[in-house]
C-alpha positions as CSV (number, residue, x, y, z in Angstrom):
1,M,-0.5,12.1,-3.2
2,R,-1.0,15.0,-0.9
3,A,2.1,14.6,0.8
4,G,3.8,14.6,-2.6
5,T,5.3,10.9,-2.0
6,V,3.5,9.9,-5.3
7,D,2.6,11.8,-8.4
8,V,-0.6,9.8,-9.4
9,A,-2.4,6.9,-8.1
10,L,-5.2,4.3,-8.9
11,L,-8.1,4.4,-6.6
12,R,-11.3,2.9,-6.1
13,P,-14.1,5.6,-5.4
14,P,-15.7,6.6,-3.1
15,A,-12.6,7.8,-1.5
16,D,-11.7,11.5,0.0
17,T,-10.7,13.2,-3.4
18,S,-10.6,16.8,-2.1
19,G,-7.8,18.6,-3.8
20,L,-7.3,15.8,-6.3
21,A,-8.3,15.7,-10.0
22,V,-10.1,12.2,-10.8
23,I,-10.3,10.6,-14.1
24,P,-12.8,7.7,-14.2
25,L,-11.1,4.7,-16.0
26,Y,-13.3,1.9,-15.8
27,D,-15.8,-0.1,-13.9
28,E,-14.8,-3.7,-12.8
29,T,-17.0,-6.7,-12.5
30,T,-17.9,-7.9,-9.0
31,V,-17.4,-11.6,-8.4
32,A,-18.2,-14.2,-5.6
33,V,-14.9,-16.3,-4.4
34,V,-15.8,-19.7,-3.5
35,P,-14.3,-23.3,-3.2
36,T,-14.0,-25.1,-6.6
37,E,-16.6,-27.7,-5.5
38,H,-19.2,-25.0,-4.4
39,L,-22.7,-25.4,-5.8
40,V,-22.5,-22.0,-7.7
41,C,-19.4,-23.3,-9.8
42,A,-22.2,-25.0,-12.1
43,A,-22.9,-21.7,-13.8
44,D,-20.5,-19.3,-15.7
45,E,-22.5,-16.4,-13.9
46,I,-24.6,-16.1,-11.0
47,T,-27.2,-13.7,-9.4
48,A,-27.1,-12.4,-5.9
49,A,-30.1,-14.3,-5.2
50,E,-28.1,-17.5,-5.6
51,L,-25.9,-16.5,-2.7
52,S,-28.9,-16.2,-0.4
53,G,-28.3,-18.0,2.8
54,E,-24.7,-18.4,2.2
55,P,-22.1,-17.4,4.8
56,I,-20.5,-14.2,3.5
57,L,-16.9,-13.0,4.6
58,L,-16.8,-9.1,4.8
59,P,-13.0,-8.0,5.2
60,L,-12.3,-4.7,6.8
61,D,-10.8,-3.5,3.7
62,D,-13.6,-4.3,1.6
63,V,-13.7,-2.2,-1.6
64,V,-17.0,-3.3,-3.2
65,G,-19.2,-1.1,-0.7
66,W,-22.5,-3.0,-1.5
67,A,-25.2,-1.3,0.8
68,D,-27.1,-4.7,1.3
69,P,-24.9,-7.5,0.1
70,P,-26.4,-10.9,-0.5
71,G,-26.0,-13.8,1.9
72,D,-25.4,-13.8,5.6
73,P,-22.5,-11.7,6.7
74,I,-20.5,-13.6,9.2
75,D,-19.8,-11.7,12.6
76,H,-16.1,-12.1,12.3
77,R,-14.5,-9.8,9.9
78,P,-11.2,-10.5,8.7
79,D,-8.6,-7.6,8.5
80,T,-7.7,-8.0,4.8
81,T,-9.0,-9.6,1.7
82,Q,-6.3,-11.9,1.6
83,D,-7.1,-13.2,5.1
84,A,-10.6,-13.5,3.8
85,I,-9.3,-15.7,1.0
86,E,-7.6,-17.9,3.4
87,L,-11.0,-18.2,5.3
88,V,-13.0,-19.1,2.0
89,A,-10.5,-21.9,1.2
90,A,-11.1,-23.4,5.0
91,G,-14.7,-23.4,4.0
92,M,-15.9,-20.6,6.3
93,G,-17.9,-18.8,3.4
94,A,-17.9,-17.0,0.3
95,L,-16.1,-13.6,-0.6
96,I,-17.4,-10.7,-2.6
97,V,-14.8,-8.8,-4.4
98,P,-13.8,-7.0,-7.5
99,Q,-12.5,-9.4,-10.4
100,S,-9.1,-8.2,-10.1
101,L,-8.7,-9.0,-6.4
102,A,-9.9,-12.5,-7.0
103,R,-7.3,-12.9,-9.6
104,L,-4.6,-11.3,-7.4
105,Y,-5.4,-14.0,-4.7
106,H,-6.0,-16.8,-7.0
107,R,-5.6,-20.5,-5.6
108,K,-6.1,-23.7,-7.1
109,D,-8.7,-24.6,-4.5
110,L,-10.8,-21.5,-5.1
111,T,-12.7,-20.2,-8.0
112,Y,-14.9,-17.2,-8.7
113,R,-18.2,-16.5,-10.5
114,P,-19.3,-13.0,-11.8
115,I,-22.5,-11.7,-10.0
116,I,-24.5,-10.1,-13.0
117,D,-26.8,-7.9,-10.7
118,A,-24.0,-6.8,-8.3
119,P,-22.7,-3.2,-8.3
120,T,-19.5,-2.6,-10.3
121,C,-16.4,-1.4,-8.7
122,A,-15.2,1.9,-10.3
123,V,-11.4,2.5,-10.7
124,A,-10.2,6.0,-11.2
125,L,-6.7,7.8,-11.8
126,A,-6.1,10.6,-9.3
127,F,-3.5,13.4,-9.0
128,P,-3.2,16.5,-7.3
129,E,-5.2,19.4,-8.9
130,G,-3.1,22.4,-10.2
131,T,0.7,21.9,-9.5
132,Q,1.8,18.9,-11.3
133,S,5.1,18.1,-13.5
134,E,5.3,18.1,-17.2
135,L,5.5,14.2,-17.1
136,V,2.3,13.9,-15.1
137,D,0.6,16.4,-17.6
138,E,1.9,13.9,-20.4
139,F,0.6,10.9,-18.5
140,V,-2.7,12.4,-17.8
141,G,-2.9,13.3,-21.6
142,I,-2.1,9.8,-22.7
143,V,-4.8,8.4,-20.2
144,R,-7.2,10.9,-21.8
145,G,-6.5,9.3,-25.4
146,R,-3.9,11.7,-26.6
147,K,-0.8,10.1,-28.4
148,P,2.5,10.7,-26.7
149,G,3.8,12.7,-29.8
150,S,0.7,14.9,-29.8
151,S,1.6,18.7,-29.9
152,R,-1.2,19.4,-27.2
153,G,0.7,19.6,-23.8
154,Q,4.2,19.7,-25.2
155,S,6.1,23.1,-24.5
156,Q,7.7,23.2,-27.9
157,P,6.4,21.7,-31.0
158,A,8.8,19.2,-32.7
159,P,11.1,20.9,-35.3
160,K,10.1,20.0,-39.0
161,R,12.6,18.1,-41.0
162,T,13.9,19.4,-44.2
163,A,13.6,17.6,-47.4
164,R,17.2,16.5,-47.2
165,E,16.8,15.1,-43.6
166,K,13.8,13.1,-44.8
167,T,15.5,11.6,-47.7
168,L,18.5,10.6,-45.7
169,A,16.2,9.0,-43.2
170,K,14.3,7.0,-45.9
171,Q,17.9,5.8,-47.5
172,A,19.0,4.8,-44.0
173,A,15.8,2.8,-43.4
174,R,16.0,1.0,-46.8
175,A,19.6,0.0,-46.0
176,A,18.8,-1.2,-42.6
177,A,15.8,-3.2,-44.0
178,G,18.1,-4.6,-46.8
179,K,20.6,-5.9,-44.1
180,V,18.0,-7.6,-42.0
181,A,16.4,-9.4,-45.1
182,R,19.8,-11.0,-46.1
183,K,21.2,-13.6,-43.8
184,P,25.1,-13.9,-43.9
185,G,26.3,-16.9,-45.8
186,S,22.9,-17.4,-47.6
187,G,24.7,-17.5,-50.9
188,Q,23.2,-14.2,-52.0
189,R,25.5,-11.6,-53.2
190,G,24.7,-8.0,-52.6
191,R,24.5,-5.3,-55.2
192,R,27.5,-3.3,-56.3
C-alpha cells in the first residue's frame, strides 16, 4: 500500500500500520487442525487444556500470535501454514490457525475444532491515510455501513427527477412486468 501497488488491503493486526488508516472488521475464531481420527474430534469444541502434551506445529508465517500456546511446540518450524498442514496430515502434530486458514487448506483426512479459550484473530481493512481516490473513499464508506447511493462522500448529489420522469419510469416498469408475466404462446391475449 505504501508503494501504491494496492489501494486497500485486508490485514491481521498486529502489523506495522504507520501511515495507514485501519478499520477493524471482525475477530476470527482460532481452531486446532488435527487428523480426522484424532481424540479431540469427539467434541464440537475444545479447550486449550485438551491440547496439553500434544505436539504443536508453529509455522514461520503464524498469524495467531498466541503468547503461550498450548501443547508442546515442535522444534522444526515449517515455512508456511500450508507446509504445516502437510505435516499435520503426516501425523507430526496439531496446528493452531484462524478458521479461515483451516478452511483454505481443507483436506479430507484433516478436520478442525474451535478452541473456545484461545485468543481470536483480528482482521482489519487498511488503506493509506490522507490521499486516496474517490473509489477508495466510497469503498471505505460502504465498509463503514453507508449505502452506495448515500449522498455522503459523493461529490455531487444525484439530480431529482421530475414528476413526468417518475411517471414514465413507473409506466416502463409496469410494461416490463407485464411482458415477463405472460409467456409467448400461453393462449393469453394482451389488452388492446
